C-alpha positions, 0 to 999 in steps of 0.5 A: 426181278433178275438181271438177266430177265431184265435184260430181256425185257429191254432192248435198246436205248432209243437214241434220237435228238428228241430222246436226248432232249428228254434225258436233259429236260425231263429226267426221261429215259427212251427205251426200245422194249420187248413187245410182250412186256407190261409198264410194271415188267418195263419199270422193275427192270429198270430199277434192277439194271440201273438201281434207279426209282422209277416214277411213271413209264408210258409205252407206245407201239411204233409204225414198225412193231415195236414198243418203246417206253418212256420211263420217268425217273424220281427227282433224286436219280439222274437220267443223264448217268443212266444214259451214260451207262447205256452209252448213250452219250 
C-alpha cells in the first residue's frame, strides 16, 4: 500500500485513558479509521506507515457512526514507539 493511500485509511489516533492503557499493557493501538476500510486495509496501512508487524485487527462502529480499530502489534514491536510518532504521548 502506498503511503498516501495509507493516510486515507487512518484518520487519527483515539486518545483516551483507556486507549493509553491498551498501548501500555496490551501492546495495542486504538485508531479512528475510514468507515469503508476493512481489517486488511487497516493492517496494511499501519504496517506501511510505521514499519511494524500487525498481529490482529478488531474494529467497532461507534454510536457516532465512526469506525474504531484496535490494532495488536507483534511482541517485537512496541506500541509506545508508534504512539509517540502519532503524537499520542
